[in-house]
Residue frames relative to the residue before (quaternion, step in Angstrom):
aa qw qx qy qz dx dy dz
M 1.0000 0.0000 0.0000 0.0000 0.00 0.00 0.00
S 0.4332 -0.7038 0.4976 0.2635 3.61 -0.90 0.90
I 0.6628 -0.4916 0.3777 0.4200 3.55 -1.28 0.34
Q 0.6572 0.5142 -0.3131 0.4535 3.57 0.92 -0.91
S 0.6505 0.5108 -0.3169 0.4643 3.59 0.98 -0.80
E 0.6281 0.5326 -0.3312 0.4606 3.58 1.02 -0.78
L 0.6757 0.4998 -0.2972 0.4532 3.57 0.94 -0.89
K 0.7126 0.4474 -0.2527 0.4777 3.57 1.10 -0.66
S 0.5159 0.7032 -0.3904 0.2948 3.58 1.25 -0.30
R 0.6416 0.4976 -0.3287 0.4824 3.60 1.19 -0.41
S 0.1986 -0.8337 0.5075 0.0889 3.56 0.03 1.29
D 0.6265 0.5553 -0.3450 0.4244 3.61 1.19 -0.37
L 0.6239 0.5160 -0.3463 0.4739 3.60 1.25 -0.14
D 0.2554 -0.8309 0.4850 0.0962 3.55 -0.59 1.19
Y 0.6460 0.4648 -0.3520 0.4927 3.60 1.04 0.67
E 0.4517 -0.6877 0.5085 0.2540 3.53 -1.21 0.62
T 0.2044 -0.7580 0.6059 0.1287 3.55 -1.08 0.74
N 0.2425 -0.7924 0.5513 0.0968 3.55 -0.65 1.20
I 0.3296 -0.7393 0.5574 0.1846 3.56 -1.05 0.81
I 0.1816 -0.7355 0.6447 0.1022 3.54 -0.89 1.03
A 0.2521 -0.7633 0.5782 0.1400 3.58 -0.49 1.18
V 0.2781 -0.7862 0.5305 0.1524 3.57 -0.43 1.21
S 0.0837 -0.8573 0.5071 -0.0302 3.52 -0.07 1.40
K 0.3613 0.7460 -0.4947 0.2613 3.59 1.24 0.07
T 0.8251 0.2067 -0.2386 0.4685 3.54 -1.16 0.93
F 0.6413 0.5030 -0.3449 0.4654 3.63 1.17 -0.26
S 0.4972 -0.6618 0.4743 0.2997 3.57 -1.03 0.81
I 0.6285 -0.5495 0.3898 0.3887 3.54 -1.21 0.45
D 0.5804 0.5788 -0.3793 0.4293 3.60 1.15 -0.48
V 0.6440 0.4987 -0.3109 0.4897 3.59 1.11 -0.66
I 0.6953 0.4923 -0.2641 0.4521 3.57 1.05 -0.82
K 0.5604 0.6738 -0.3748 0.3022 3.59 1.04 -0.78
P 0.6409 0.5256 -0.3637 0.4251 3.67 0.84 -0.75
L 0.6524 0.4961 -0.3179 0.4766 3.59 1.04 -0.71
I 0.6101 0.5368 -0.3410 0.4726 3.59 1.07 -0.72
E 0.6896 0.4834 -0.2738 0.4645 3.57 0.89 -0.98
H 0.6125 0.5416 -0.3365 0.4671 3.57 1.21 -0.50
G 0.5908 -0.6176 0.3383 0.3937 3.57 1.26 -0.33
H 0.4436 0.6851 -0.4767 0.3267 3.60 1.21 0.14
L 0.3050 -0.8212 0.4694 0.1103 3.57 -0.90 0.97
H 0.7708 0.3908 -0.1907 0.4655 3.62 0.97 -0.78
Y 0.0129 0.8071 -0.5858 0.0725 3.58 -0.78 1.13
G 0.2340 -0.8027 0.5403 0.0949 3.56 -1.01 0.85
E 0.0272 -0.7801 0.6247 -0.0215 3.54 -0.94 0.98
N 0.2076 -0.8041 0.5443 0.1187 3.58 -1.13 0.58
K 0.7032 0.3621 -0.2694 0.5493 3.59 1.27 0.02
V 0.4613 -0.7431 0.4165 0.2481 3.52 -0.53 1.24
Q 0.6880 0.4868 -0.3032 0.4448 3.60 0.77 -0.97
E 0.6314 0.5224 -0.3278 0.4701 3.58 1.00 -0.79
A 0.6705 0.5050 -0.3016 0.4521 3.58 0.91 -0.89
V 0.6317 0.5288 -0.3332 0.4585 3.59 0.96 -0.83
R 0.6693 0.5064 -0.2927 0.4581 3.56 0.94 -0.91
K 0.7357 0.4533 -0.2334 0.4459 3.58 0.89 -0.94
W 0.8332 0.3427 -0.1102 0.4197 3.55 0.81 -1.03
T 0.4953 0.6989 -0.4352 0.2771 3.62 1.11 -0.45
E 0.7328 0.4174 -0.2517 0.4748 3.60 0.72 -0.98
I 0.6435 0.5321 -0.3303 0.4402 3.58 0.94 -0.83
K 0.6797 0.4925 -0.3016 0.4522 3.58 0.92 -0.83
K 0.5736 0.5709 -0.3869 0.4421 3.58 1.16 -0.44
N 0.7412 0.4080 -0.2056 0.4918 3.55 1.06 -0.80
K 0.7608 0.2317 -0.1385 0.5901 3.57 1.22 -0.46
E 0.1345 -0.8613 0.4874 0.0505 3.54 0.31 1.29
D 0.6221 0.5553 -0.3525 0.4247 3.60 1.20 -0.31
L 0.5003 0.6396 -0.4378 0.3859 3.62 1.22 -0.13
K 0.1862 -0.7819 0.5892 0.0828 3.57 -1.03 0.83
L 0.1576 -0.8077 0.5664 0.0456 3.54 -0.69 1.15
H 0.1837 -0.8064 0.5609 0.0373 3.54 -0.80 1.14
M 0.2656 -0.7274 0.6110 0.1645 3.58 -0.88 0.98
I 0.0592 -0.8586 0.5089 -0.0158 3.56 -0.19 1.28
G 0.6624 0.5162 -0.3105 0.4454 3.60 1.22 -0.19
K 0.7107 -0.3929 0.3517 0.4656 3.51 -1.36 -0.05
L 0.1577 -0.8056 0.5687 0.0531 3.57 -0.77 1.06
Q 0.2544 -0.7612 0.5825 0.1284 3.54 -0.79 1.09
S 0.6194 -0.5955 0.3694 0.3539 3.56 -1.04 0.80
N 0.6853 0.5017 -0.2998 0.4345 3.60 0.98 -0.78
K 0.6571 0.4856 -0.3170 0.4815 3.61 1.26 -0.09
V 0.4498 0.7256 -0.4372 0.2828 3.59 1.25 -0.22
K 0.6287 0.5648 -0.3400 0.4126 3.60 1.00 -0.79
Y 0.6737 0.4541 -0.2928 0.5041 3.60 1.20 -0.42
V 0.6427 0.5521 -0.3083 0.4326 3.57 1.14 -0.65
V 0.6698 0.5507 -0.3203 0.3814 3.58 0.78 -0.99
P 0.7041 0.4508 -0.3135 0.4503 3.69 0.82 -0.71
L 0.7573 0.4286 -0.2015 0.4497 3.60 1.06 -0.71
F 0.7412 0.4155 -0.2251 0.4768 3.56 0.84 -0.97
D 0.3614 -0.7194 0.5557 0.2073 3.54 -1.32 0.41
Y 0.7804 0.1678 -0.0721 0.5980 3.57 1.20 -0.60
I 0.1269 -0.7279 0.6648 0.1098 3.53 -1.28 0.59
H 0.2003 -0.8215 0.5291 0.0706 3.58 -0.75 1.09
S 0.7483 0.4394 -0.1863 0.4608 3.57 1.19 -0.26
L 0.2317 0.7553 -0.5710 0.2230 3.58 0.90 0.88
D 0.1077 0.8469 -0.5029 0.1351 3.57 -0.37 1.25
N 0.7908 0.1719 -0.1506 0.5679 3.61 1.18 0.27
L 0.6407 -0.5755 0.3643 0.3543 3.55 -1.22 0.56
K 0.6091 0.5561 -0.3603 0.4358 3.61 0.99 -0.73
L 0.6614 0.4922 -0.2994 0.4803 3.57 0.97 -0.86
A 0.6297 0.5388 -0.3306 0.4517 3.59 0.97 -0.83
E 0.6639 0.5036 -0.2981 0.4656 3.58 0.95 -0.90
K 0.6586 0.5078 -0.3105 0.4603 3.59 0.98 -0.79
I 0.6280 0.5212 -0.3301 0.4743 3.59 1.00 -0.80
S 0.6478 0.5267 -0.3129 0.4527 3.57 0.91 -0.92
S 0.6684 0.5119 -0.2918 0.4540 3.58 0.93 -0.93
E 0.6976 0.4708 -0.2779 0.4630 3.58 0.87 -0.95
Q 0.6211 0.5436 -0.3445 0.4473 3.59 1.04 -0.68
K 0.6396 0.5331 -0.3233 0.4497 3.58 0.99 -0.81
K 0.6199 0.5799 -0.3421 0.4031 3.59 1.02 -0.76
I 0.8056 0.2200 -0.1073 0.5395 3.59 0.99 -0.77
N 0.4300 -0.7354 0.4378 0.2875 3.58 1.30 0.29
R 0.5169 0.6011 -0.4306 0.4315 3.56 0.79 1.07
R 0.1271 -0.7962 0.5891 0.0532 3.59 -0.86 0.96
L 0.2645 -0.7639 0.5724 0.1373 3.54 -0.73 1.09
K 0.4567 -0.6236 0.5472 0.3211 3.54 -1.30 0.31
I 0.1025 -0.8517 0.5129 -0.0324 3.54 -0.61 1.18
F 0.2018 -0.7342 0.6377 0.1163 3.52 -1.18 0.82
I 0.3371 -0.6951 0.5937 0.2252 3.56 -1.07 0.75
Q 0.3246 -0.7409 0.5550 0.1940 3.57 -0.83 0.99
V 0.1618 -0.7968 0.5805 0.0438 3.55 -0.78 1.12
N 0.3118 -0.7133 0.5973 0.1930 3.56 -0.96 0.91
I 0.1260 -0.8753 0.4634 0.0575 3.52 0.54 1.28
G 0.7366 0.3964 -0.2337 0.4957 3.59 1.14 -0.51
D 0.3967 -0.7356 0.4604 0.2993 3.60 1.29 0.18
E 0.2943 0.7721 -0.5044 0.2507 3.57 0.91 0.96
D 0.4921 -0.6993 0.4387 0.2763 3.56 -0.75 1.06
Q 0.7109 0.4793 -0.2665 0.4403 3.59 1.02 -0.75
K 0.6840 0.4772 -0.2865 0.4715 3.60 1.24 -0.13
N 0.4591 -0.6486 0.5347 0.2875 3.51 -1.23 0.63
G 0.4707 0.6855 -0.4882 0.2651 3.54 -1.29 0.18
I 0.5277 -0.6097 0.4941 0.3250 3.51 -1.28 0.49
H 0.4543 -0.6800 0.4956 0.2926 3.57 -0.90 0.85
K 0.6733 -0.5654 0.3091 0.3627 3.51 -1.08 0.89
N 0.7271 0.4479 -0.2553 0.4534 3.60 0.87 -0.89
Q 0.6837 0.4518 -0.2890 0.4950 3.60 1.29 -0.02
V 0.4400 0.7395 -0.4309 0.2717 3.57 1.29 -0.15
T 0.6599 0.5258 -0.3264 0.4260 3.60 0.82 -0.94
Q 0.6703 0.4936 -0.2976 0.4674 3.59 0.88 -0.94
F 0.6634 0.5013 -0.3020 0.4662 3.58 0.95 -0.88
F 0.6314 0.5398 -0.3192 0.4562 3.58 0.97 -0.86
E 0.6805 0.4903 -0.2909 0.4603 3.59 0.85 -0.94
K 0.6208 0.5335 -0.3334 0.4679 3.58 1.05 -0.73
C 0.6756 0.5085 -0.2915 0.4472 3.58 0.89 -0.96
V 0.7195 0.4501 -0.2464 0.4680 3.56 0.92 -0.92
N 0.7677 0.4112 -0.2088 0.4449 3.57 0.71 -1.08
D 0.7744 0.3545 -0.1861 0.4900 3.59 0.93 -0.85
L 0.7914 0.3199 -0.1486 0.4993 3.59 1.02 -0.76
N 0.3541 -0.7782 0.4585 0.2424 3.59 1.32 -0.04
L 0.3078 0.7483 -0.5244 0.2652 3.57 0.97 0.84
N 0.4087 -0.7041 0.5320 0.2328 3.54 -1.12 0.75
I 0.0128 -0.8118 0.5818 -0.0485 3.56 0.22 1.31
I 0.1266 -0.8324 0.5379 0.0421 3.57 -0.50 1.19
G 0.8196 -0.1011 0.0867 0.5573 3.60 1.16 -0.34
L 0.5067 -0.6180 0.5100 0.3181 3.51 -1.39 -0.13
M 0.1566 -0.7689 0.6135 0.0895 3.56 -1.30 0.40
C 0.0678 0.7952 -0.6022 0.0174 3.57 -1.12 0.60
I 0.1831 -0.6892 0.6774 0.1806 3.48 -1.42 0.28
P 0.2995 -0.8060 0.4791 0.1763 3.61 -0.22 1.22
P 0.6524 -0.5040 0.3827 0.4171 3.60 -1.23 0.34
A 0.4606 -0.6737 0.5045 0.2819 3.54 -1.10 0.71
N 0.8435 0.2207 -0.1569 0.4638 3.54 -1.28 0.49
K 0.6124 0.4896 -0.3805 0.4904 3.56 1.07 0.75
D 0.6798 -0.4627 0.3526 0.4466 3.57 -1.27 -0.06
I 0.2316 -0.8176 0.5150 0.1123 3.54 0.12 1.33
S 0.5938 0.6003 -0.3598 0.3970 3.57 1.02 -0.78
A 0.6535 0.5190 -0.3134 0.4532 3.59 0.96 -0.86
Y 0.6629 0.4941 -0.3059 0.4721 3.59 1.00 -0.79
F 0.6321 0.5208 -0.3293 0.4699 3.58 1.01 -0.78
S 0.6509 0.5169 -0.3119 0.4604 3.57 0.96 -0.86
S 0.6475 0.5194 -0.3078 0.4650 3.58 1.00 -0.85
M 0.6445 0.5176 -0.3147 0.4665 3.57 1.01 -0.79
N 0.6431 0.5238 -0.3222 0.4564 3.56 0.95 -0.83
E 0.6517 0.5102 -0.3103 0.4676 3.58 0.97 -0.86
L 0.6612 0.5015 -0.3045 0.4676 3.58 0.93 -0.87
N 0.6355 0.5338 -0.3170 0.4591 3.56 0.97 -0.87
N 0.6790 0.4891 -0.2823 0.4691 3.58 0.91 -0.94
S 0.6319 0.5535 -0.3389 0.4237 3.58 1.03 -0.74
L 0.6879 0.4474 -0.2682 0.5047 3.58 1.22 -0.49
G 0.4899 -0.6839 0.4148 0.3468 3.57 1.29 -0.04
L 0.4508 0.6907 -0.4440 0.3501 3.56 1.21 0.48
N 0.2492 -0.8127 0.5135 0.1173 3.58 -0.96 0.80
Q 0.6602 0.4121 -0.3298 0.5343 3.58 1.26 0.30
L 0.0112 -0.7996 0.5987 -0.0461 3.56 -0.99 0.88
R 0.1059 -0.8210 0.5599 0.0359 3.57 -0.66 1.10
M 0.3465 0.6867 -0.5815 0.2651 3.52 -0.59 1.24
G 0.6454 0.5063 -0.3897 0.4186 3.53 -1.18 0.56
M 0.0521 -0.7793 0.6244 -0.0052 3.52 -1.07 0.92
S 0.8119 -0.2845 0.1727 0.4797 3.58 -1.28 -0.21
S 0.7196 0.4733 -0.2508 0.4419 3.59 1.01 -0.78
D 0.8317 0.1814 -0.0563 0.5216 3.61 1.10 -0.52
Y 0.2935 0.8093 -0.4772 0.1764 3.59 1.21 0.37
L 0.6346 0.5267 -0.3499 0.4444 3.62 1.02 -0.64
L 0.6397 0.5062 -0.3189 0.4825 3.59 1.03 -0.76
A 0.6336 0.5228 -0.3263 0.4677 3.57 1.01 -0.80
R 0.6162 0.5525 -0.3264 0.4566 3.57 1.03 -0.81
E 0.6672 0.5105 -0.3032 0.4498 3.57 0.92 -0.86
H 0.7353 0.3905 -0.2149 0.5106 3.58 1.18 -0.57
G 0.7557 -0.4741 0.2028 0.4037 3.55 1.08 0.68
A 0.4122 0.7204 -0.4799 0.2844 3.61 1.19 0.06
T 0.1814 -0.7806 0.5908 0.0934 3.56 -0.89 0.97
F 0.7414 0.1836 -0.1648 0.6241 3.57 1.34 -0.13
V 0.0110 -0.7647 0.6443 0.0032 3.56 -0.99 0.90
R 0.3072 -0.7467 0.5581 0.1915 3.58 -1.10 0.64
I 0.0556 -0.8005 0.5957 -0.0342 3.53 -0.75 1.16
G 0.0731 -0.8179 0.5705 0.0121 3.56 -0.70 1.08
S 0.7925 0.3595 -0.1945 0.4526 3.55 0.25 -1.30
K 0.6568 0.5162 -0.3241 0.4439 3.61 1.03 -0.65
I 0.6825 0.4305 -0.2826 0.5187 3.59 1.29 -0.21
F 0.8264 0.2448 -0.0868 0.4995 3.56 0.65 -1.16
G 0.5213 -0.6100 0.4350 0.4086 3.59 1.22 -0.32
N 0.6827 -0.4899 0.3481 0.4158 3.53 -1.29 0.09
R 0.4511 -0.6749 0.5127 0.2795 3.56 -1.09 0.69
I 0.4225 -0.7045 0.5128 0.2493 3.54 -1.04 0.77
């Protein structure tokens, strides 16, 4: 059964889950067969690599959607806004302000996920759970950002289901209808807890060298 078929197999769930093919580090020659097959969503985490790989292809295939899934530095935002369609790693106010400024320059609004540090882990980026509402309101009301949902990477070796459930509740409390969580190892569980976007790398392209 294909990944897409697995995601669609739960007929009791009334929302679609989109697959972000994590194409970072893979050459465009490896990615092209999937593009030609009709897949639309691709994830990159290094800005310069993405600019090199995707600029010309996106000019010719305007329906392709490029997702910035890695840590985004403020000084790289000016390259991200013209090329990418989604940002998944909004995790601080300085970055939010920079995105807002760059979007105004070219009159383009990206779809943005706020990254939540759902496990309160010191080594991970993200807005802490109890600060998400305030940060969300600041981004929407003061900076006019198009926040479509929340994103998290839950702690490893713990009850992932509980973290996914908590994220879904938080997302719903803000009235958001998009939720990005889940990877190759846990995408079906994420789907059950409301994920509308999951990122799949190794199950599509194989292991990275």
